[in-house]
C-alpha positions as CSV (number, residue, x, y, z in Angstrom):
1,M,122.5,72.2,-56.9
2,A,119.3,72.3,-55.1
3,K,119.1,74.4,-51.9
4,H,117.4,73.0,-48.8
5,N,115.4,75.4,-46.8
6,N,116.1,74.4,-43.1
7,I,113.8,77.0,-41.6
8,I,111.8,75.8,-38.6
9,Q,108.6,77.7,-37.9
10,Y,107.7,78.4,-34.2
11,H,104.1,79.0,-33.2
12,N,103.8,82.3,-31.3
13,I,102.0,82.1,-27.9
14,R,98.9,84.1,-28.2
15,T,98.8,87.2,-26.1
16,K,95.2,86.3,-25.0
17,D,96.3,83.0,-23.5
18,L,99.2,84.6,-21.6
19,G,96.8,87.1,-20.0
20,I,94.5,84.3,-18.8
21,V,97.5,82.6,-17.1
22,I,98.6,85.7,-15.3
23,F,95.0,86.4,-14.2
24,V,94.6,82.9,-12.8
25,V,97.9,83.2,-10.9
26,I,96.9,86.5,-9.4
27,F,93.4,85.2,-8.6
28,L,94.8,82.2,-6.8
29,Y,97.2,84.4,-4.8
30,V,94.3,86.7,-3.7
31,V,92.2,83.7,-2.7
32,I,95.1,82.2,-0.7
33,C,95.7,85.6,1.0
34,L,92.1,86.0,1.9
35,F,92.0,82.4,3.3
36,I,95.0,83.1,5.5
37,S,93.7,86.4,6.7
38,S,90.4,84.8,7.6
39,K,92.2,82.4,9.8
40,N,94.0,85.2,11.6
41,Q,92.4,88.0,13.6
42,T,93.6,91.5,12.7
43,I,96.1,92.9,15.3
44,T,95.2,96.5,16.0
45,G,98.0,98.7,17.4
46,Y,97.9,101.2,20.2
47,Q,100.6,103.8,20.8
48,V,101.9,104.0,24.4
49,K,101.9,107.5,25.9
50,T,102.4,109.1,29.3
51,G,99.0,109.5,30.8
52,T,97.0,109.9,34.0
53,L,94.2,108.0,35.8
54,S,91.8,110.6,37.2
55,E,89.0,108.3,38.3
56,N,88.1,109.0,41.9
57,R,86.6,106.5,44.3
58,Q,83.6,107.1,46.5
59,Y,83.2,105.6,50.0
60,S,80.7,105.6,52.9
61,A,83.2,106.3,55.7
62,I,82.7,105.9,59.4
63,A,83.2,109.1,61.4
64,L,85.0,108.8,64.7
65,R,85.2,111.7,67.2
66,N,86.2,112.3,70.8
67,E,82.6,111.9,72.1
68,Q,81.9,112.3,75.8
69,E,78.7,110.8,77.1
70,V,76.6,112.4,79.8
71,V,74.2,110.5,82.0
72,S,71.2,111.8,83.9
73,D,71.3,112.3,87.7
74,Y,67.5,112.1,87.8
75,T,64.6,110.0,86.5
76,G,61.9,111.8,84.6
77,H,60.9,113.4,81.3
78,V,63.7,115.3,79.5
79,N,63.4,118.6,77.7
80,Y,66.3,120.1,75.9
81,F,67.0,123.8,75.6
82,I,69.8,123.7,73.0
83,R,69.8,122.6,69.4
84,E,71.7,119.5,68.3
85,G,75.1,120.4,66.8
86,E,75.2,123.7,68.7
87,R,78.1,124.6,70.9
88,S,77.3,124.8,74.6
89,A,79.6,126.8,76.9
90,Y,80.4,125.6,80.4
91,A,77.5,126.0,82.8
92,N,75.0,126.7,80.0
93,L,71.5,125.2,80.5
94,V,71.3,122.1,78.3
95,Y,68.2,120.3,79.5
96,C,65.8,119.8,82.4
97,I,64.3,116.6,84.0
98,D,60.7,116.8,84.9
99,E,60.2,114.1,87.5
100,T,56.4,114.2,87.5
101,G,55.7,114.9,83.8
102,K,53.3,117.8,84.6
103,I,55.7,120.6,83.9
104,S,55.9,119.5,80.2
105,D,52.2,119.9,79.9
106,L,52.3,123.3,81.5
107,I,55.1,124.4,79.3
108,G,53.1,123.3,76.2
109,K,50.1,125.3,77.5
110,S,52.2,128.4,78.3
111,P,51.5,131.3,75.9
112,I,54.4,132.5,73.8
113,E,54.3,136.1,72.7
114,D,56.5,135.6,69.6
115,N,56.8,132.0,68.3
116,S,58.4,132.9,65.0
117,L,61.9,131.7,64.0
118,S,64.8,134.0,63.8
119,K,66.5,134.5,60.4
120,S,69.5,132.4,61.5
121,E,67.3,129.6,62.9
122,L,65.2,129.6,59.7
123,K,68.3,129.6,57.5
124,S,69.8,126.6,59.5
125,L,66.6,124.6,59.1
126,K,66.4,125.3,55.4
127,Q,70.0,124.2,54.9
128,D,69.3,120.9,56.8
129,I,66.2,120.2,54.6
130,M,68.1,121.0,51.4
131,L,71.1,118.8,52.3
132,F,68.8,115.9,53.2
133,S,66.8,116.2,50.0
134,K,69.9,116.3,47.9
135,N,71.6,113.3,49.5
136,F,68.5,111.1,50.3
137,D,68.8,107.6,49.0
138,E,65.6,105.5,48.8
139,K,67.6,102.4,49.7
140,S,68.4,104.0,53.1
141,F,64.8,105.0,54.0
142,S,65.6,104.8,57.7
143,D,67.6,108.1,57.3
144,A,64.2,109.8,56.8
145,K,63.1,108.8,60.3
146,V,66.4,110.1,61.7
147,F,66.0,113.4,59.9
148,S,62.4,113.7,60.9
149,N,63.3,113.2,64.6
150,R,66.1,115.7,64.3
151,I,63.8,118.5,62.8
152,V,61.1,117.9,65.4
153,N,63.7,118.0,68.2
154,N,65.2,121.2,66.9
155,L,61.9,123.0,66.6
156,T,60.9,121.8,70.1
157,Q,64.2,123.0,71.5
158,I,63.8,126.4,69.9
159,E,60.3,126.7,71.5
160,N,61.7,125.6,74.8
161,R,64.3,128.4,74.7
162,M,61.6,130.9,73.9
163,I,59.7,130.2,77.2
164,I,62.8,129.5,79.3
165,D,62.1,132.6,81.4
166,D,58.6,131.3,82.2
167,V,59.9,127.9,83.4
168,T,61.1,129.1,86.7
169,K,57.7,130.8,87.4
170,I,55.8,127.7,86.3
171,S,57.9,125.4,88.6
172,S,57.5,127.8,91.5
173,D,53.8,127.9,91.1
174,H,53.7,124.1,91.2
175,S,56.2,123.5,94.0
176,N,55.0,119.9,94.4
177,D,56.1,119.2,90.8
178,I,59.9,118.6,90.8
179,I,61.9,120.0,87.9
180,N,65.7,119.7,87.7
181,F,67.7,122.1,85.6
182,C,70.9,120.5,84.2
183,R,73.8,122.6,83.0
184,A,76.9,121.7,80.9
185,K,79.9,120.5,82.9
186,A,82.2,121.2,80.0
187,S,82.0,123.1,76.7
188,G,81.5,121.3,73.5
189,I,79.2,120.5,70.5
190,T,76.0,118.8,71.9
191,L,74.6,115.7,70.3
192,F,71.4,113.8,71.2
193,Y,72.0,110.3,69.7
194,K,73.7,107.2,70.8
195,D,74.9,104.3,68.6
196,G,77.6,102.4,70.4
197,F,80.4,103.9,68.3
198,E,81.2,106.5,70.9
199,T,84.2,104.7,72.5
200,L,85.6,103.1,69.3
201,K,89.1,103.9,68.2
202,P,90.1,103.7,64.5
203,S,92.0,100.5,65.3
204,D,88.8,98.9,66.6
205,I,87.0,99.2,63.3
206,T,86.2,96.0,61.4
207,P,84.4,95.3,58.1
208,E,81.3,94.5,60.0
209,H,81.0,98.1,61.3
210,F,80.3,99.2,57.7
211,D,77.1,97.1,57.4
212,K,74.4,99.8,57.6
213,E,71.6,97.2,57.9
214,K,73.0,96.2,61.3
215,Y,73.6,99.8,62.4
216,V,71.4,100.8,65.4
217,R,71.0,104.5,66.3
218,T,68.9,105.8,69.2
219,D,67.8,109.5,69.0
220,M,66.9,111.2,72.2
221,L,63.6,113.2,71.8
222,N,62.0,115.9,74.0
223,D,59.7,114.5,76.6
224,D,61.4,111.1,76.5
225,L,61.4,109.3,79.8
226,V,64.9,108.7,81.1
227,E,66.2,107.0,84.2
228,A,68.9,108.1,86.6
229,G,72.3,106.9,85.3
230,S,71.1,106.5,81.7
231,F,72.3,108.4,78.6
232,V,70.9,111.8,78.1
233,Y,73.3,113.5,75.6
234,K,76.9,113.7,74.6
235,Y,79.3,116.4,73.5
236,V,82.5,116.8,71.4
237,N,85.1,119.3,72.5
238,D,87.9,118.4,70.1
239,E,88.1,119.5,66.5
240,N,90.4,116.5,65.7
241,W,88.4,113.7,64.1
242,S,88.9,110.9,61.5
243,L,87.1,108.9,58.9
244,V,87.7,105.2,58.3
245,I,87.1,103.7,54.9
246,K,87.2,100.1,53.6
247,A,89.0,99.9,50.2
248,T,90.1,97.1,47.9
249,P,93.8,96.3,47.9
250,E,94.1,97.9,44.4
251,E,92.3,101.1,45.6
252,A,94.5,101.2,48.7
253,K,97.7,101.2,46.6
254,R,96.6,104.6,45.3
255,V,96.8,106.3,48.7
256,A,99.0,104.0,50.8
257,G,102.2,105.7,49.8
258,K,100.8,109.2,50.4
259,D,101.1,111.3,53.6
260,Y,97.9,113.2,52.8
261,V,95.1,112.9,50.3
262,E,92.4,115.4,49.3
263,V,88.9,114.4,50.3
264,K,85.7,115.7,48.9
265,F,82.6,115.6,51.2
266,L,79.6,114.8,49.0
267,K,77.1,116.3,51.5
268,T,78.5,119.8,51.4
269,L,80.7,119.6,48.2
270,T,83.6,120.9,50.2
271,T,87.1,119.5,50.3
272,S,89.8,119.0,53.0
273,W,93.2,117.2,53.2
274,G,93.2,114.1,55.4
275,K,96.3,112.4,56.8
276,V,96.6,108.8,55.6
277,T,97.1,105.9,58.0
278,V,96.8,102.2,56.9
279,L,95.1,100.4,59.8
280,S,95.0,96.9,58.4
281,E,95.5,95.0,55.1
282,T,94.3,91.6,53.8
283,D,94.0,90.0,50.4
284,E,90.3,91.2,50.3
285,Y,90.3,94.7,51.8
286,S,92.3,97.4,53.5
287,L,91.1,99.7,56.2
288,I,92.4,103.3,56.0
289,E,92.1,106.2,58.4
290,L,91.9,109.8,57.2
291,S,92.6,112.3,60.0
292,F,91.4,115.9,60.0
293,T,91.8,119.0,62.1
294,N,88.8,120.9,60.7
295,S,85.2,120.4,59.4
296,M,84.2,118.3,62.4
297,V,81.1,120.4,63.2
298,S,79.7,120.1,59.7
299,F,79.4,116.3,60.1
300,C,79.0,115.9,63.9
301,K,75.5,114.6,63.5
302,D,76.5,111.9,61.0
303,R,78.1,108.5,61.8
304,F,78.4,107.6,58.1
305,V,79.9,110.3,55.8
306,D,79.9,109.9,52.0
307,I,83.2,111.0,50.6
308,E,85.3,111.0,47.4
309,L,89.0,110.6,47.2
310,L,90.5,113.1,44.7
311,V,93.5,111.0,43.7
312,E,95.3,111.5,40.3
313,E,98.4,109.7,39.3
314,D,100.6,111.2,36.5
315,N,103.9,109.3,36.7
316,G,103.7,106.5,34.2
317,L,102.7,105.1,30.9
318,K,99.0,104.6,30.1
319,I,97.8,101.4,28.4
320,P,94.4,99.8,27.9
321,N,93.6,96.8,30.1
322,S,92.8,94.8,27.0
323,S,96.4,94.8,26.0
324,I,97.7,93.1,29.2
325,A,98.7,89.4,29.0
326,E,100.5,86.9,31.2
327,K,103.3,84.6,29.9
328,P,105.3,81.8,31.6
329,F,109.1,81.9,31.7
330,F,111.8,79.5,32.8
331,L,113.7,80.6,35.9
332,I,117.4,80.1,35.4
333,D,120.0,80.6,38.1
334,K,122.4,83.4,37.2
335,E,125.5,81.4,37.8
336,Y,124.6,79.3,34.7
337,V,124.2,82.3,32.4
338,T,127.2,83.9,30.7
339,K,127.9,86.7,28.3
340,G,129.7,86.0,25.1
341,G,129.4,83.4,22.3
342,N,128.9,84.8,18.9
343,S,127.1,87.9,20.1
344,S,127.0,90.4,23.0
345,G,123.8,88.8,24.4
346,L,123.3,86.3,27.2
347,S,123.7,82.6,26.7
348,V,123.9,79.2,28.5
349,L,125.9,76.0,28.0
350,R,123.5,73.2,27.3
351,K,124.5,69.5,27.3
352,E,123.7,67.5,24.2
353,Q,124.1,63.9,23.3
354,G,126.0,63.5,20.0
355,D,127.4,60.6,18.1
356,N,130.7,60.9,19.9
357,G,129.2,61.2,23.4
358,E,128.1,64.3,25.4
359,T,128.9,67.7,24.0
360,V,128.2,71.3,25.1
361,K,126.4,73.8,22.9
362,N,126.3,77.6,23.5
363,V,122.6,78.6,23.3
364,E,121.6,82.3,23.2
365,I,118.6,83.1,25.5
366,S,116.1,85.9,25.6
367,V,115.8,87.4,29.1
368,Y,112.7,89.4,30.1
369,K,113.5,90.1,33.8
370,E,116.4,90.0,36.2
371,D,116.0,89.3,39.9
372,D,118.8,88.9,42.5
373,D,119.5,85.2,41.8
374,V,117.6,84.3,38.6
375,Y,116.8,85.4,35.1
376,Y,113.3,85.0,33.5
377,V,114.1,83.3,30.2
378,D,111.8,82.9,27.2
379,T,110.5,79.3,26.9
380,G,111.3,79.4,23.2
381,S,115.0,79.5,24.0
382,L,115.1,76.3,26.0
383,S,113.0,73.2,26.7
384,Q,111.8,71.5,29.8
385,G,114.4,69.1,31.1
386,N,117.4,70.7,29.3
387,I,120.6,70.2,31.3
388,L,122.8,73.3,31.8
389,I,126.3,73.5,33.2
390,K,128.3,76.3,34.7
391,P,130.7,78.2,32.5
392,D,134.2,76.6,32.5
393,A,132.8,73.5,34.2
394,P,133.8,70.0,32.8
395,V,131.1,68.3,30.7
396,T,131.2,65.2,32.9
397,G,131.4,67.0,36.2
398,D,129.3,66.2,39.2
399,D,125.8,67.3,39.8
400,S,126.9,70.4,41.7
401,N,127.7,72.0,38.3
402,V,124.4,71.0,36.7
403,F,121.1,72.8,36.4
404,V,117.9,71.1,35.1
405,V,115.5,73.5,33.3
406,G,112.0,73.2,34.7
407,K,111.0,75.8,37.3
408,Q,108.8,78.5,35.8
409,G,107.5,81.9,36.8
410,T,104.8,84.2,35.2
411,L,105.3,87.8,34.1
412,T,102.7,90.3,33.2
413,G,103.2,92.2,30.0
414,V,102.1,93.4,26.6
415,Y,102.9,92.5,23.0
416,N,105.2,95.0,21.4
417,I,104.6,95.3,17.6
418,N,107.2,97.9,16.7
419,K,109.2,95.4,14.5
420,G,106.2,94.1,12.6
421,Y,105.7,91.0,14.8
422,A,104.5,90.4,18.3
423,D,107.3,90.5,20.9
424,F,106.4,90.2,24.6
425,N,107.5,93.1,26.9
426,R,107.0,92.9,30.7
427,I,105.3,95.7,32.6
428,V,105.1,96.8,36.2
429,I,101.6,97.9,37.1
430,L,101.2,101.0,39.3
431,Y,97.5,101.8,39.2
432,S,94.4,100.6,37.4
433,N,90.8,101.4,36.8
434,D,88.1,99.6,34.8
435,E,89.6,100.6,31.4
436,Y,93.2,101.7,31.7
437,T,96.4,100.9,33.7
438,I,99.3,103.1,34.6
439,I,102.6,101.2,34.3
440,E,106.1,102.1,35.5
441,P,108.2,103.8,32.8
442,N,111.8,102.8,31.9
443,V,111.6,99.2,33.2
444,S,114.4,96.9,32.1
445,Y,113.2,94.7,29.2
446,G,110.0,96.8,29.2
447,L,108.1,99.5,27.2
448,R,109.1,103.0,26.3
449,A,106.9,106.0,25.5
450,F,105.6,105.9,21.8
451,D,106.0,102.2,21.5
452,Y,103.2,100.4,19.6
453,I,101.5,97.5,21.3
454,A,98.7,95.1,20.4
455,L,95.4,96.6,21.6
456,D,93.8,93.1,22.3
457,A,96.3,90.6,23.8
458,S,93.7,87.8,23.5
459,V,94.2,87.6,19.7
460,V,98.0,87.6,19.8
461,S,100.6,84.9,20.1
462,E,104.3,85.3,20.4
463,K,106.0,86.2,17.1
464,D,102.7,86.7,15.2
465,F,103.1,89.0,12.2
466,V,101.2,92.2,12.1
467,Y,99.1,92.5,9.0
């Protein structure tokens, strides 16, 4: 009996063909991944840490002192016998008034045995010149004229004092020429300029007073002609003085909560602590007074004093400004929010229209901030126009138990990427500079130290995956 061979022969798939298929699949996968990544910008992470903002702000402050003006009792040419900024005791000779003008000529012709400067006078002049050279700004060239007048005045006053013993003799020899010697009626630091700020109080200062182009200063010079009843000099007999600065609202926040702040004087590179008083606040600026009980003499000749506030904040989390974003949220009244459902989170009861009429669905919500009466709820949890009812209220109840979703509020925050996707976290800003911001730590629904956030918020959207 013949045997049938029922053997079916299968063709083996060649290994070479299988390799090509696998290669094509991998190649397509790589191409697709590259295409997707090209459509999405890379999210760079930044680790949040406790930090400080040590940037200090510089200001041109207005100096206010208890300045007492003195007027002349006579008309004539004035000659001073004391240097500006020098303290004069009661009854000291300060100036004389030459009613004819001839005495000034005679004083100038009077020989002086020793016309050299003392060591202290020479040192004082050198210091004045060095300070002016160091702080001179070409944009404020008028300061050069003020400085020149001051130096000439000081040199003339020194010369006048050298020949003071001869003045009486000169005046007696010319009895027809009237000269009046005027002495200090009170002790104080003498100043020989007038600018209209003498009677201003800190509360009188406005932003217009900081405009140096409109500032007018009149310096009294030796041999100037003065009239009876006109200004001749002023003095300051009180060490208490203050500086007023104009700051932005953001800058004012850095010092407004402090009792005292350390101030660096750029002219002398010395520091002192000033008492902080906020004089006025607007959306555009804040005027702040800094009060001192020392250093007045060093700046008595200056109306504008350049200073730097040495403020450093170290209580907060430091983040880059590029990571900050704003996001809208629904404002939901608290009485429509309940705990429970299938989780321990917060939820609301939302009305829905079904085949059998109106029903109520328990919807979990994501809350980002809690105020006294409302929750800030993620817009992804609910939709505009959704109708919510109070817990335990009947579905077909009156409108007093109904809340229509619609009102929104905006929160400032960053995108937390700890979980591999972008999740918005709100922040409370304390202080900022041009690059970084200090935020309040341990804020509800906020950041914690060592969290990772998106460095550039402009390339991130909610729930984006981090590649």
